[in-house]
C-alpha positions in Angstrom: 16.6 263.1 -33.7 14.6 260.2 -32.2 15.0 258.8 -28.7 17.0 255.9 -30.3 19.2 258.6 -32.0 19.5 260.3 -28.7 20.2 257.1 -26.5 23.2 256.2 -29.0 24.7 259.4 -28.8 24.7 259.4 -25.0 26.3 256.1 -24.8 28.9 256.8 -27.2 29.7 260.0 -25.6 30.2 257.9 -22.4 32.1 255.2 -24.4 29.6 252.7 -23.2 27.9 249.9 -25.0 24.0 249.3 -25.2 21.9 246.8 -23.8 18.6 246.1 -25.4 16.2 243.8 -23.9 13.1 242.1 -25.6 10.1 241.2 -23.9 6.7 239.7 -25.5 4.0 242.5 -24.6 1.1 240.6 -22.4 3.2 237.8 -21.4 2.5 236.3 -18.8 -0.6 238.4 -18.5 -1.0 242.1 -18.9 -0.5 243.3 -15.3 2.8 241.2 -15.2 4.1 242.6 -18.4 3.5 246.1 -17.4 5.5 245.8 -14.0 8.4 244.0 -15.9 8.7 246.8 -18.9 8.1 249.5 -16.2 11.2 247.9 -14.6 13.5 247.5 -17.3 15.1 251.0 -17.6 16.1 250.7 -13.7 17.4 247.2 -14.5 20.2 249.0 -16.8 18.2 248.4 -20.4 19.0 251.3 -22.6 16.6 250.5 -25.3 13.1 248.2 -25.2 12.3 246.2 -27.6 8.4 245.4 -27.1 7.1 242.1 -29.1 3.8 242.4 -30.7 2.0 238.9 -30.1 1.1 237.1 -33.7 0.0 233.7 -34.2 2.8 232.7 -36.9 6.0 234.0 -35.7 8.1 232.4 -38.2 11.6 233.9 -37.3 10.9 232.9 -33.6 12.1 229.7 -31.7 9.7 228.0 -29.4 10.5 230.1 -26.5 9.1 233.1 -28.1 6.6 231.4 -29.7 5.1 230.3 -26.7 5.3 233.6 -25.0 3.2 235.0 -28.1 0.6 232.1 -27.2 0.5 233.1 -23.8 -0.2 236.6 -24.5 -2.9 236.2 -27.3 -4.6 233.5 -24.8 -4.6 236.4 -22.3 -6.4 238.7 -24.5 -3.4 240.8 -25.9 -3.8 242.9 -28.8 -2.0 245.6 -30.9 -4.3 248.1 -29.0 -3.0 246.7 -25.5 0.4 246.7 -26.8 0.2 250.2 -27.7 -1.4 250.7 -24.3 1.5 249.1 -22.5 4.0 251.6 -24.2 1.9 254.3 -23.0 1.9 253.0 -19.5 5.8 253.0 -19.3 5.8 256.4 -20.7 3.7 257.9 -17.9 7.0 257.2 -15.8 9.7 257.5 -18.3 10.1 259.8 -21.2 13.5 258.8 -22.3 13.9 255.1 -22.9 13.5 254.2 -26.5 10.6 251.8 -27.5 10.9 249.6 -30.4 7.8 247.5 -31.3 9.1 244.1 -32.7 6.7 241.9 -35.0 5.5 241.1 -38.1 3.3 242.9 -40.8 0.0 241.4 -40.5 -1.4 243.0 -37.7 -0.2 246.3 -38.8 -1.4 245.7 -42.4 -4.9 244.6 -41.0 -5.1 247.7 -38.9 -4.1 250.1 -41.7 -0.7 251.5 -42.0 -1.9 255.1 -41.8 -3.9 254.4 -38.5 -1.3 252.2 -37.2 1.4 254.8 -37.3 -0.9 257.5 -35.9 -1.7 255.2 -32.8 2.1 254.5 -32.6 3.0 257.9 -32.6 0.5 258.8 -29.9 1.8 255.7 -27.8 5.2 257.2 -28.2 6.8 254.4 -30.1 10.3 255.3 -31.4 11.0 252.6 -33.6 9.8 249.5 -35.6 11.5 246.2 -36.3 9.1 244.4 -38.9 10.9 240.9 -39.7 9.0 240.0 -42.6 9.1 243.2 -44.8 12.0 243.3 -47.0 13.9 246.2 -48.3 11.6 245.7 -51.7 8.7 246.6 -49.8 9.9 249.8 -48.2 7.0 251.7 -49.3 4.8 249.6 -47.6 5.7 250.8 -43.9 9.4 251.8 -43.8 9.3 255.0 -45.7 5.8 256.1 -44.2 7.1 255.3 -40.5 10.4 257.3 -41.0 8.4 260.3 -42.4 6.1 260.0 -39.3 9.3 260.3 -37.2 10.1 256.6 -36.3 13.3 254.7 -36.9 12.6 251.7 -39.2 15.2 249.2 -37.9 16.5 246.4 -40.3 17.9 242.8 -39.6 21.2 241.7 -41.2 22.1 238.3 -41.1 25.2 235.8 -41.7 23.8 235.3 -45.1 23.5 239.0 -45.9 26.4 239.1 -48.5 28.2 242.3 -49.6 25.9 242.3 -52.7 22.8 242.4 -50.6 24.2 244.8 -47.6 23.6 248.2 -49.3 20.0 247.2 -50.0 19.4 246.1 -46.3 20.8 249.3 -45.3 19.5 251.9 -47.6 16.5 253.0 -45.7 17.6 251.6 -42.2 17.8 254.3 -39.1 18.3 253.8 -35.5 20.4 250.9 -35.3 21.3 247.6 -37.6 20.2 244.5 -35.5 22.8 242.0 -36.7 21.3 238.5 -36.5 24.2 236.7 -34.8 23.2 233.3 -36.0 21.3 231.7 -39.0 17.9 230.1 -37.9 15.4 230.9 -35.3 15.4 232.9 -31.8 17.1 231.0 -29.1 18.4 228.1 -31.1 21.9 228.5 -30.5 24.6 230.4 -28.7 26.3 233.6 -30.3 30.2 233.2 -30.6 32.0 236.7 -30.4 35.0 235.3 -32.5 32.5 234.6 -35.4 30.4 237.9 -34.9 33.6 240.4 -34.7 34.5 240.2 -38.3 30.8 240.6 -39.6 30.4 243.8 -37.3 33.4 245.3 -39.1 32.2 244.4 -42.4 29.0 246.2 -41.3 30.8 249.2 -40.0 32.5 249.8 -43.1 29.2 250.3 -45.0 27.1 252.2 -42.3 27.7 254.7 -39.7 24.8 253.5 -37.8 25.4 251.3 -34.2 25.5 247.8 -34.9 23.6 245.7 -32.2 23.8 242.0 -32.0 21.2 239.8 -31.0 20.3 236.1 -31.0 21.9 233.3 -29.1 22.9 235.7 -26.0 21.9 234.0 -22.9 24.5 234.9 -20.1 26.2 238.3 -18.6 29.3 236.9 -20.1 28.1 236.4 -23.4 26.6 239.8 -23.3 29.5 241.4 -22.2 31.5 239.5 -25.0 29.3 240.6 -27.9 29.3 243.9 -26.8 32.9 244.0 -26.8 33.1 243.2 -30.7 29.7 245.4 -31.4 27.9 248.6 -30.1 26.0 246.9 -27.9 23.8 243.4 -27.1 20.2 242.3 -27.4 18.7 239.4 -25.3 15.6 238.3 -25.9 14.7 234.4 -25.2 16.7 234.0 -22.0 14.5 236.8 -20.5 11.3 235.3 -22.3 12.4 232.1 -20.7 12.2 233.1 -17.3 9.0 234.8 -17.7 7.6 231.8 -19.1 8.7 229.6 -16.1 6.9 231.9 -13.8 9.5 233.9 -12.2 8.2 236.9 -10.5 9.0 240.3 -12.1 11.6 241.2 -9.4 13.5 238.0 -10.3 13.0 238.6 -14.1 14.6 242.2 -13.8 17.4 240.9 -11.3 18.4 238.6 -14.1 17.9 241.3 -16.7 20.5 243.5 -14.7 23.0 240.8 -14.6 22.8 241.1 -18.5 22.9 244.8 -18.6 25.9 245.0 -16.2 27.6 242.6 -18.7 27.2 244.6 -21.5 28.1 248.0 -19.7 31.4 246.2 -18.7 32.7 245.8 -22.3 
């Protein structure tokens, strides 16, 4: 059982929904990023998604693209991203860390070496947005053999024919993308999301966590009411990009977490 599996079992036993927060590793700089990541569990975050900076983040909107650029310009690398995870693990041995990004940096490092290093950094799961199920032998299956969850994205265009393929080697949870398009582009609507979550639940026992387009505590609560939890990324990253202090960013994160946990 991974930390992700344990966290969702704990939440289910308590009758609670999950709150997942995404931040870009190294944004706006390494020291501030470490401070924010270390503060996320105390702000109520159940699972941390740690963005791996990449030069061509095709699924991301301007907010996260700019965060990646700031991180890269500040010297952030895959190595330093793993160091950031290790820094959290010095203080927190229970909060799951999911590394989210694109395949190119992993491929460049070499899959075997990457998995060895990710395990050493106590990464619990991976979301690699540009690796479809047809490429599972590249990373998904080796990652799961190494004891990490491989979390897949499902979208409004994932029809009933495609869904079993998407789910076949997925573990940990399913990340349902509530809108078509890039991150931060539109607002998620619980009325649209609810039937889609029900459709996914008919096909898998995994928790369904909904992200993209959740920007307020009210939206976090509304989405968590129709799913197993909510993910917020762009709204948090926007505040980091605006130069808000780590304390103010974490105070905002707590309002979002409280929203999801009140569902």
